[in-house]
PDB file of N, CA, C and O in Angstrom:
ATOM      1  N   MET A   1      22.234 -28.868 -14.164  1.00  0.00           N
ATOM      2  CA  MET A   1      22.065 -27.602 -14.717  1.00  0.00           C
ATOM      3  C   MET A   1      20.714 -27.110 -14.803  1.00  0.00           C
ATOM      4  O   MET A   1      20.460 -25.923 -14.600  1.00  0.00           O
ATOM      5  N   LEU A   2      19.727 -28.069 -15.131  1.00  0.00           N
ATOM      6  CA  LEU A   2      18.342 -27.647 -15.459  1.00  0.00           C
ATOM      7  C   LEU A   2      17.561 -27.463 -14.165  1.00  0.00           C
ATOM      8  O   LEU A   2      16.572 -26.731 -14.149  1.00  0.00           O
ATOM      9  N   ASP A   3      18.060 -28.229 -12.878  1.00  0.00           N
ATOM     10  CA  ASP A   3      17.424 -28.179 -11.579  1.00  0.00           C
ATOM     11  C   ASP A   3      17.978 -26.681 -10.836  1.00  0.00           C
ATOM     12  O   ASP A   3      17.176 -26.048 -10.149  1.00  0.00           O
ATOM     13  N   GLU A   4      19.024 -26.305 -10.976  1.00  0.00           N
ATOM     14  CA  GLU A   4      19.662 -25.038 -10.795  1.00  0.00           C
ATOM     15  C   GLU A   4      18.943 -23.943 -11.468  1.00  0.00           C
ATOM     16  O   GLU A   4      18.661 -22.978 -10.757  1.00  0.00           O
ATOM     17  N   LEU A   5      18.585 -23.910 -12.745  1.00  0.00           N
ATOM     18  CA  LEU A   5      17.687 -22.991 -13.348  1.00  0.00           C
ATOM     19  C   LEU A   5      16.415 -22.865 -12.938  1.00  0.00           C
ATOM     20  O   LEU A   5      15.839 -21.801 -12.713  1.00  0.00           O
ATOM     21  N   LEU A   6      15.790 -24.409 -12.800  1.00  0.00           N
ATOM     22  CA  LEU A   6      14.391 -24.326 -12.079  1.00  0.00           C
ATOM     23  C   LEU A   6      14.414 -23.968 -10.599  1.00  0.00           C
ATOM     24  O   LEU A   6      13.306 -23.515 -10.311  1.00  0.00           O
ATOM     25  N   ALA A   7      15.084 -23.984  -9.728  1.00  0.00           N
ATOM     26  CA  ALA A   7      15.483 -23.628  -8.385  1.00  0.00           C
ATOM     27  C   ALA A   7      15.617 -21.976  -8.010  1.00  0.00           C
ATOM     28  O   ALA A   7      15.298 -21.263  -7.058  1.00  0.00           O
ATOM     29  N   THR A   8      16.202 -21.815  -9.168  1.00  0.00           N
ATOM     30  CA  THR A   8      16.591 -20.132  -9.326  1.00  0.00           C
ATOM     31  C   THR A   8      15.499 -19.343  -9.835  1.00  0.00           C
ATOM     32  O   THR A   8      15.337 -18.170  -9.496  1.00  0.00           O
ATOM     33  N   ALA A   9      14.556 -20.104 -10.842  1.00  0.00           N
ATOM     34  CA  ALA A   9      13.359 -19.314 -11.165  1.00  0.00           C
ATOM     35  C   ALA A   9      12.251 -19.424 -10.154  1.00  0.00           C
ATOM     36  O   ALA A   9      11.357 -18.579 -10.196  1.00  0.00           O
ATOM     37  N   ALA A  10      12.214 -20.469  -9.160  1.00  0.00           N
ATOM     38  CA  ALA A  10      11.376 -20.522  -8.358  1.00  0.00           C
ATOM     39  C   ALA A  10      11.496 -19.746  -7.505  1.00  0.00           C
ATOM     40  O   ALA A  10      10.484 -19.149  -7.136  1.00  0.00           O
ATOM     41  N   LEU A  11      12.701 -19.483  -6.911  1.00  0.00           N
ATOM     42  CA  LEU A  11      13.326 -18.527  -5.799  1.00  0.00           C
ATOM     43  C   LEU A  11      12.824 -17.047  -6.215  1.00  0.00           C
ATOM     44  O   LEU A  11      12.030 -16.407  -5.525  1.00  0.00           O
ATOM     45  N   VAL A  12      13.386 -16.581  -7.433  1.00  0.00           N
ATOM     46  CA  VAL A  12      12.819 -15.534  -7.951  1.00  0.00           C
ATOM     47  C   VAL A  12      11.111 -15.267  -8.015  1.00  0.00           C
ATOM     48  O   VAL A  12      10.617 -14.202  -7.645  1.00  0.00           O
ATOM     49  N   GLY A  13      10.563 -16.046  -8.377  1.00  0.00           N
ATOM     50  CA  GLY A  13       9.113 -16.025  -8.521  1.00  0.00           C
ATOM     51  C   GLY A  13       8.410 -15.740  -7.148  1.00  0.00           C
ATOM     52  O   GLY A  13       7.522 -14.917  -6.925  1.00  0.00           O
ATOM     53  N   THR A  14       9.031 -16.637  -6.255  1.00  0.00           N
ATOM     54  CA  THR A  14       8.544 -16.460  -5.030  1.00  0.00           C
ATOM     55  C   THR A  14       9.023 -15.245  -4.174  1.00  0.00           C
ATOM     56  O   THR A  14       8.369 -14.881  -3.197  1.00  0.00           O
ATOM     57  N   ALA A  15      10.068 -14.684  -4.520  1.00  0.00           N
ATOM     58  CA  ALA A  15      10.418 -13.378  -4.149  1.00  0.00           C
ATOM     59  C   ALA A  15       9.569 -12.245  -4.757  1.00  0.00           C
ATOM     60  O   ALA A  15       9.159 -11.307  -4.073  1.00  0.00           O
ATOM     61  N   GLY A  16       9.376 -12.349  -5.793  1.00  0.00           N
ATOM     62  CA  GLY A  16       8.339 -11.574  -6.553  1.00  0.00           C
ATOM     63  C   GLY A  16       6.890 -11.726  -5.925  1.00  0.00           C
ATOM     64  O   GLY A  16       6.218 -10.706  -6.084  1.00  0.00           O
ATOM     65  N   VAL A  17       6.401 -12.503  -5.413  1.00  0.00           N
ATOM     66  CA  VAL A  17       4.996 -12.830  -5.131  1.00  0.00           C
ATOM     67  C   VAL A  17       5.062 -12.115  -3.279  1.00  0.00           C
ATOM     68  O   VAL A  17       4.179 -11.427  -2.767  1.00  0.00           O
ATOM     69  N   VAL A  18       5.958 -12.419  -2.824  1.00  0.00           N
ATOM     70  CA  VAL A  18       6.314 -11.718  -1.444  1.00  0.00           C
ATOM     71  C   VAL A  18       6.348 -10.174  -1.687  1.00  0.00           C
ATOM     72  O   VAL A  18       5.697  -9.437  -0.946  1.00  0.00           O
ATOM     73  N   TYR A  19       7.113  -9.663  -2.737  1.00  0.00           N
ATOM     74  CA  TYR A  19       7.180  -8.519  -3.172  1.00  0.00           C
ATOM     75  C   TYR A  19       5.775  -7.708  -3.461  1.00  0.00           C
ATOM     76  O   TYR A  19       5.479  -6.622  -2.962  1.00  0.00           O
ATOM     77  N   VAL A  20       5.272  -8.194  -4.038  1.00  0.00           N
ATOM     78  CA  VAL A  20       3.870  -7.664  -4.477  1.00  0.00           C
ATOM     79  C   VAL A  20       2.724  -7.763  -3.148  1.00  0.00           C
ATOM     80  O   VAL A  20       2.110  -6.711  -2.972  1.00  0.00           O
ATOM     81  N   ALA A  21       2.483  -8.546  -2.498  1.00  0.00           N
ATOM     82  CA  ALA A  21       1.979  -8.836  -1.824  1.00  0.00           C
ATOM     83  C   ALA A  21       2.402  -7.873  -0.401  1.00  0.00           C
ATOM     84  O   ALA A  21       1.463  -7.637   0.359  1.00  0.00           O
ATOM     85  N   ALA A  22       3.722  -7.340  -0.043  1.00  0.00           N
ATOM     86  CA  ALA A  22       3.940  -6.352   0.829  1.00  0.00           C
ATOM     87  C   ALA A  22       3.819  -5.069   0.370  1.00  0.00           C
ATOM     88  O   ALA A  22       3.995  -4.124   1.139  1.00  0.00           O
ATOM     89  N   ALA A  23       3.447  -4.857  -1.174  1.00  0.00           N
ATOM     90  CA  ALA A  23       3.256  -3.497  -1.786  1.00  0.00           C
ATOM     91  C   ALA A  23       2.070  -3.184  -1.845  1.00  0.00           C
ATOM     92  O   ALA A  23       1.793  -2.003  -1.634  1.00  0.00           O
ATOM     93  N   ALA A  24       1.131  -4.020  -2.110  1.00  0.00           N
ATOM     94  CA  ALA A  24      -0.295  -4.194  -2.251  1.00  0.00           C
ATOM     95  C   ALA A  24      -0.901  -3.532  -1.070  1.00  0.00           C
ATOM     96  O   ALA A  24      -0.652  -3.762   0.114  1.00  0.00           O
ATOM     97  N   ARG A  25      -1.939  -2.460  -1.696  1.00  0.00           N
ATOM     98  CA  ARG A  25      -2.676  -1.806  -0.464  1.00  0.00           C
ATOM     99  C   ARG A  25      -3.798  -1.336  -1.211  1.00  0.00           C
ATOM    100  O   ARG A  25      -3.829  -0.947  -2.379  1.00  0.00           O
ATOM    101  N   VAL A  26      -4.941  -1.453  -0.163  1.00  0.00           N
ATOM    102  CA  VAL A  26      -6.389  -1.079  -0.561  1.00  0.00           C
ATOM    103  C   VAL A  26      -6.848   0.196   0.177  1.00  0.00           C
ATOM    104  O   VAL A  26      -6.847   0.209   1.408  1.00  0.00           O
ATOM    105  N   VAL A  27      -7.296   1.419  -0.641  1.00  0.00           N
ATOM    106  CA  VAL A  27      -7.693   2.420   0.334  1.00  0.00           C
ATOM    107  C   VAL A  27      -9.517   2.319   0.119  1.00  0.00           C
ATOM    108  O   VAL A  27     -10.146   2.422  -0.934  1.00  0.00           O
ATOM    109  N   LYS A  28      -9.911   2.142   1.174  1.00  0.00           N
ATOM    110  CA  LYS A  28     -11.561   2.237   1.040  1.00  0.00           C
ATOM    111  C   LYS A  28     -11.883   3.280   0.640  1.00  0.00           C
ATOM    112  O   LYS A  28     -11.144   4.253   0.488  1.00  0.00           O
ATOM    113  N   GLN A  29     -13.575   3.178   0.312  1.00  0.00           N
ATOM    114  CA  GLN A  29     -14.194   4.361  -0.558  1.00  0.00           C
ATOM    115  C   GLN A  29     -14.463   5.635   0.537  1.00  0.00           C
ATOM    116  O   GLN A  29     -14.965   6.712   0.217  1.00  0.00           O
ATOM    117  N   TYR A  30     -14.135   5.364   1.526  1.00  0.00           N
ATOM    118  CA  TYR A  30     -14.515   6.558   2.289  1.00  0.00           C
ATOM    119  C   TYR A  30     -13.083   6.952   3.253  1.00  0.00           C
ATOM    120  O   TYR A  30     -13.091   7.427   4.389  1.00  0.00           O
ATOM    121  N   GLU A  31     -12.024   6.635   2.511  1.00  0.00           N
ATOM    122  CA  GLU A  31     -10.375   7.095   3.097  1.00  0.00           C
ATOM    123  C   GLU A  31      -9.801   7.498   1.841  1.00  0.00           C
ATOM    124  O   GLU A  31     -10.173   7.192   0.708  1.00  0.00           O
ATOM    125  N   ARG A  32      -8.822   8.241   2.208  1.00  0.00           N
ATOM    126  CA  ARG A  32      -7.901   8.876   0.961  1.00  0.00           C
ATOM    127  C   ARG A  32      -6.761   8.347   1.552  1.00  0.00           C
ATOM    128  O   ARG A  32      -6.865   8.103   2.754  1.00  0.00           O
ATOM    129  N   GLY A  33      -5.406   8.041   0.867  1.00  0.00           N
ATOM    130  CA  GLY A  33      -4.457   7.675   0.873  1.00  0.00           C
ATOM    131  C   GLY A  33      -3.166   8.843   0.985  1.00  0.00           C
ATOM    132  O   GLY A  33      -3.195   9.704   0.106  1.00  0.00           O
ATOM    133  N   VAL A  34      -2.321   8.911   1.746  1.00  0.00           N
ATOM    134  CA  VAL A  34      -1.617   9.810   1.768  1.00  0.00           C
ATOM    135  C   VAL A  34      -0.231   8.952   1.838  1.00  0.00           C
ATOM    136  O   VAL A  34      -0.189   8.002   2.619  1.00  0.00           O
ATOM    137  N   VAL A  35       1.006   9.299   0.963  1.00  0.00           N
ATOM    138  CA  VAL A  35       2.274   8.351   0.878  1.00  0.00           C
ATOM    139  C   VAL A  35       3.383   9.394   1.494  1.00  0.00           C
ATOM    140  O   VAL A  35       3.721  10.511   1.102  1.00  0.00           O
ATOM    141  N   LEU A  36       3.812   8.616   2.588  1.00  0.00           N
ATOM    142  CA  LEU A  36       5.229   9.098   3.067  1.00  0.00           C
ATOM    143  C   LEU A  36       6.344   8.333   2.535  1.00  0.00           C
ATOM    144  O   LEU A  36       6.417   7.115   2.699  1.00  0.00           O
ATOM    145  N   ARG A  37       7.348   9.112   1.805  1.00  0.00           N
ATOM    146  CA  ARG A  37       8.450   8.373   1.442  1.00  0.00           C
ATOM    147  C   ARG A  37       9.597   8.757   2.263  1.00  0.00           C
ATOM    148  O   ARG A  37      10.217   9.806   2.086  1.00  0.00           O
ATOM    149  N   LEU A  38       9.805   8.098   2.947  1.00  0.00           N
ATOM    150  CA  LEU A  38      11.164   8.479   4.052  1.00  0.00           C
ATOM    151  C   LEU A  38      10.883   9.384   5.273  1.00  0.00           C
ATOM    152  O   LEU A  38      11.743   9.941   5.956  1.00  0.00           O
ATOM    153  N   GLY A  39       9.496   9.444   5.447  1.00  0.00           N
ATOM    154  CA  GLY A  39       8.879  10.425   6.334  1.00  0.00           C
ATOM    155  C   GLY A  39       8.530  11.959   5.786  1.00  0.00           C
ATOM    156  O   GLY A  39       8.119  12.870   6.504  1.00  0.00           O
ATOM    157  N   ARG A  40       8.778  12.042   4.386  1.00  0.00           N
ATOM    158  CA  ARG A  40       8.410  12.954   3.675  1.00  0.00           C
ATOM    159  C   ARG A  40       7.070  13.281   2.718  1.00  0.00           C
ATOM    160  O   ARG A  40       6.972  12.260   2.036  1.00  0.00           O
ATOM    161  N   LEU A  41       6.385  13.857   2.469  1.00  0.00           N
ATOM    162  CA  LEU A  41       4.992  13.913   1.807  1.00  0.00           C
ATOM    163  C   LEU A  41       5.440  13.499  -0.012  1.00  0.00           C
ATOM    164  O   LEU A  41       6.117  14.227  -0.739  1.00  0.00           O
ATOM    165  N   ARG A  42       4.982  12.482  -0.304  1.00  0.00           N
ATOM    166  CA  ARG A  42       5.077  12.583  -1.466  1.00  0.00           C
ATOM    167  C   ARG A  42       3.899  12.873  -2.507  1.00  0.00           C
ATOM    168  O   ARG A  42       2.887  12.186  -2.372  1.00  0.00           O
ATOM    169  N   GLY A  43       3.927  13.702  -3.403  1.00  0.00           N
ATOM    170  CA  GLY A  43       3.133  14.376  -4.276  1.00  0.00           C
ATOM    171  C   GLY A  43       1.718  13.581  -4.227  1.00  0.00           C
ATOM    172  O   GLY A  43       1.728  12.384  -4.513  1.00  0.00           O
ATOM    173  N   GLY A  44       0.466  14.239  -3.860  1.00  0.00           N
ATOM    174  CA  GLY A  44      -0.724  13.810  -4.108  1.00  0.00           C
ATOM    175  C   GLY A  44      -1.315  13.113  -3.241  1.00  0.00           C
ATOM    176  O   GLY A  44      -0.743  12.849  -2.183  1.00  0.00           O
ATOM    177  N   ILE A  45      -2.538  12.684  -3.498  1.00  0.00           N
ATOM    178  CA  ILE A  45      -3.138  11.714  -2.658  1.00  0.00           C
ATOM    179  C   ILE A  45      -3.371  10.552  -3.328  1.00  0.00           C
ATOM    180  O   ILE A  45      -3.093  10.564  -4.527  1.00  0.00           O
ATOM    181  N   ARG A  46      -3.937   9.266  -2.725  1.00  0.00           N
ATOM    182  CA  ARG A  46      -4.092   8.024  -3.534  1.00  0.00           C
ATOM    183  C   ARG A  46      -5.542   8.074  -3.136  1.00  0.00           C
ATOM    184  O   ARG A  46      -5.891   8.392  -1.999  1.00  0.00           O
ATOM    185  N   PRO A  47      -6.597   7.669  -4.351  1.00  0.00           N
ATOM    186  CA  PRO A  47      -7.715   7.877  -4.211  1.00  0.00           C
ATOM    187  C   PRO A  47      -8.252   6.270  -3.976  1.00  0.00           C
ATOM    188  O   PRO A  47      -7.415   5.369  -4.018  1.00  0.00           O
ATOM    189  N   PRO A  48      -9.334   6.036  -3.788  1.00  0.00           N
ATOM    190  CA  PRO A  48     -10.110   4.793  -3.220  1.00  0.00           C
ATOM    191  C   PRO A  48      -9.592   3.568  -4.316  1.00  0.00           C
ATOM    192  O   PRO A  48      -9.146   3.885  -5.419  1.00  0.00           O
ATOM    193  N   GLY A  49      -9.659   2.700  -4.053  1.00  0.00           N
ATOM    194  CA  GLY A  49      -8.880   1.586  -4.685  1.00  0.00           C
ATOM    195  C   GLY A  49      -7.518   1.045  -4.578  1.00  0.00           C
ATOM    196  O   GLY A  49      -6.795   1.408  -3.650  1.00  0.00           O
ATOM    197  N   PHE A  50      -7.109   0.186  -5.478  1.00  0.00           N
ATOM    198  CA  PHE A  50      -6.148  -0.672  -5.174  1.00  0.00           C
ATOM    199  C   PHE A  50      -4.578   0.382  -5.550  1.00  0.00           C
ATOM    200  O   PHE A  50      -4.362   1.063  -6.552  1.00  0.00           O
ATOM    201  N   THR A  51      -3.897   0.216  -4.610  1.00  0.00           N
ATOM    202  CA  THR A  51      -2.786   1.013  -4.914  1.00  0.00           C
ATOM    203  C   THR A  51      -1.158   0.254  -4.328  1.00  0.00           C
ATOM    204  O   THR A  51      -1.124  -0.511  -3.364  1.00  0.00           O
ATOM    205  N   MET A  52      -0.141   0.584  -4.982  1.00  0.00           N
ATOM    206  CA  MET A  52       1.065   0.044  -4.693  1.00  0.00           C
ATOM    207  C   MET A  52       1.961   0.962  -4.270  1.00  0.00           C
ATOM    208  O   MET A  52       1.866   2.122  -4.671  1.00  0.00           O
ATOM    209  N   ILE A  53       3.013   0.556  -3.353  1.00  0.00           N
ATOM    210  CA  ILE A  53       3.975   1.274  -2.413  1.00  0.00           C
ATOM    211  C   ILE A  53       5.404   0.398  -2.714  1.00  0.00           C
ATOM    212  O   ILE A  53       5.626  -0.699  -3.226  1.00  0.00           O
ATOM    213  N   ILE A  54       6.124   1.306  -2.212  1.00  0.00           N
ATOM    214  CA  ILE A  54       7.640   0.557  -2.238  1.00  0.00           C
ATOM    215  C   ILE A  54       7.778   0.213  -0.743  1.00  0.00           C
ATOM    216  O   ILE A  54       7.904   1.060   0.141  1.00  0.00           O
ATOM    217  N   PRO A  55       7.740  -1.190  -0.546  1.00  0.00           N
ATOM    218  CA  PRO A  55       7.796  -1.556   0.807  1.00  0.00           C
ATOM    219  C   PRO A  55       9.160  -1.234   1.558  1.00  0.00           C
ATOM    220  O   PRO A  55      10.167  -1.539   0.919  1.00  0.00           O
ATOM    221  N   GLY A  56       9.323  -0.763   2.600  1.00  0.00           N
ATOM    222  CA  GLY A  56      10.407  -0.288   3.346  1.00  0.00           C
ATOM    223  C   GLY A  56      10.770   1.272   3.182  1.00  0.00           C
ATOM    224  O   GLY A  56      11.573   1.866   3.902  1.00  0.00           O
ATOM    225  N   VAL A  57      10.123   1.776   2.228  1.00  0.00           N
ATOM    226  CA  VAL A  57      10.454   3.317   2.003  1.00  0.00           C
ATOM    227  C   VAL A  57       9.403   3.993   2.198  1.00  0.00           C
ATOM    228  O   VAL A  57       9.381   4.924   3.003  1.00  0.00           O
ATOM    229  N   ASP A  58       8.160   3.553   1.345  1.00  0.00           N
ATOM    230  CA  ASP A  58       6.923   4.436   1.726  1.00  0.00           C
ATOM    231  C   ASP A  58       6.138   3.967   2.629  1.00  0.00           C
ATOM    232  O   ASP A  58       6.028   2.747   2.748  1.00  0.00           O
ATOM    233  N   ARG A  59       5.414   4.867   3.473  1.00  0.00           N
ATOM    234  CA  ARG A  59       4.116   3.999   4.116  1.00  0.00           C
ATOM    235  C   ARG A  59       2.942   5.013   3.940  1.00  0.00           C
ATOM    236  O   ARG A  59       3.037   6.232   3.803  1.00  0.00           O
ATOM    237  N   LEU A  60       1.853   4.273   3.971  1.00  0.00           N
ATOM    238  CA  LEU A  60       0.511   4.689   3.415  1.00  0.00           C
ATOM    239  C   LEU A  60      -0.180   5.251   4.437  1.00  0.00           C
ATOM    240  O   LEU A  60      -0.917   4.422   4.971  1.00  0.00           O
ATOM    241  N   ARG A  61      -0.225   6.172   4.849  1.00  0.00           N
ATOM    242  CA  ARG A  61      -1.663   6.579   6.046  1.00  0.00           C
ATOM    243  C   ARG A  61      -2.847   6.773   5.349  1.00  0.00           C
ATOM    244  O   ARG A  61      -2.869   7.516   4.367  1.00  0.00           O
ATOM    245  N   LYS A  62      -3.894   6.153   5.768  1.00  0.00           N
ATOM    246  CA  LYS A  62      -5.088   6.220   5.394  1.00  0.00           C
ATOM    247  C   LYS A  62      -6.081   7.441   6.356  1.00  0.00           C
ATOM    248  O   LYS A  62      -6.106   7.523   7.584  1.00  0.00           O
ATOM    249  N   VAL A  63      -6.713   8.155   5.535  1.00  0.00           N
ATOM    250  CA  VAL A  63      -7.210   9.209   6.537  1.00  0.00           C
ATOM    251  C   VAL A  63      -8.716   8.802   6.063  1.00  0.00           C
ATOM    252  O   VAL A  63      -9.049   8.523   4.911  1.00  0.00           O
ATOM    253  N   ASN A  64      -9.463   8.830   7.101  1.00  0.00           N
ATOM    254  CA  ASN A  64     -10.887   8.975   7.419  1.00  0.00           C
ATOM    255  C   ASN A  64     -11.760  10.428   6.644  1.00  0.00           C
ATOM    256  O   ASN A  64     -11.779  11.593   7.043  1.00  0.00           O
ATOM    257  N   MET A  65     -12.325   9.907   5.605  1.00  0.00           N
ATOM    258  CA  MET A  65     -13.028  11.334   5.275  1.00  0.00           C
ATOM    259  C   MET A  65     -14.906  11.161   5.498  1.00  0.00           C
ATOM    260  O   MET A  65     -15.823  11.668   4.851  1.00  0.00           O
ATOM    261  N   GLN A  66     -14.917  10.382   6.492  1.00  0.00           N
ATOM    262  CA  GLN A  66     -16.711  10.214   6.566  1.00  0.00           C
ATOM    263  C   GLN A  66     -16.876  11.566   7.727  1.00  0.00           C
ATOM    264  O   GLN A  66     -15.973  11.985   8.452  1.00  0.00           O
ATOM    265  N   ILE A  67     -17.961  11.963   7.671  1.00  0.00           N
ATOM    266  CA  ILE A  67     -18.583  13.043   8.202  1.00  0.00           C
ATOM    267  C   ILE A  67     -18.815  12.448   9.910  1.00  0.00           C
ATOM    268  O   ILE A  67     -19.342  11.346  10.065  1.00  0.00           O
ATOM    269  N   VAL A  68     -18.510  13.020  10.752  1.00  0.00           N
ATOM    270  CA  VAL A  68     -19.261  12.557  11.945  1.00  0.00           C
ATOM    271  C   VAL A  68     -20.060  13.470  12.683  1.00  0.00           C
ATOM    272  O   VAL A  68     -19.507  14.431  13.218  1.00  0.00           O
ATOM    273  N   THR A  69     -21.383  13.289  12.792  1.00  0.00           N
ATOM    274  CA  THR A  69     -22.119  14.060  13.582  1.00  0.00           C
ATOM    275  C   THR A  69     -22.255  13.762  14.827  1.00  0.00           C
ATOM    276  O   THR A  69     -22.320  12.600  15.225  1.00  0.00           O
ATOM    277  N   MET A  70     -22.335  15.164  15.850  1.00  0.00           N
ATOM    278  CA  MET A  70     -22.338  14.651  17.264  1.00  0.00           C
ATOM    279  C   MET A  70     -23.679  15.606  17.926  1.00  0.00           C
ATOM    280  O   MET A  70     -23.854  16.781  17.605  1.00  0.00           O
ATOM    281  N   PRO A  71     -24.281  15.097  18.586  1.00  0.00           N
ATOM    282  CA  PRO A  71     -25.631  15.790  19.022  1.00  0.00           C
ATOM    283  C   PRO A  71     -25.257  17.216  19.867  1.00  0.00           C
ATOM    284  O   PRO A  71     -24.385  17.241  20.736  1.00  0.00           O
ATOM    285  N   VAL A  72     -25.877  18.128  19.559  1.00  0.00           N
ATOM    286  CA  VAL A  72     -25.415  19.524  20.485  1.00  0.00           C
ATOM    287  C   VAL A  72     -26.705  19.729  21.556  1.00  0.00           C
ATOM    288  O   VAL A  72     -27.872  19.869  21.188  1.00  0.00           O
ATOM    289  N   PRO A  73     -26.323  19.717  22.722  1.00  0.00           N
ATOM    290  CA  PRO A  73     -27.522  20.183  23.571  1.00  0.00           C
ATOM    291  C   PRO A  73     -28.265  21.506  23.156  1.00  0.00           C
ATOM    292  O   PRO A  73     -27.684  22.496  22.712  1.00  0.00           O
ATOM    293  N   ALA A  74     -29.587  21.404  23.350  1.00  0.00           N
ATOM    294  CA  ALA A  74     -30.245  22.831  23.299  1.00  0.00           C
ATOM    295  C   ALA A  74     -30.179  23.847  24.460  1.00  0.00           C
ATOM    296  O   ALA A  74     -30.720  24.948  24.349  1.00  0.00           O
TER     297      ALA A  74
END
């Protein structure tokens, strides 16, 4: 009985760790995150930092906000 309970607890714990690892995302300081749920825009942007999504349902697209300078010939 105790062995089954420990095995179940270990399985649930492992599944939880895998879920969090799949859901965790980091948006860098010069980026913004746009979340698409099943291909449709899900409200607002994600600011820089740690964010979570629903794996398999959400997709986080990172948009680079850096300014790109290009030389202009005179």
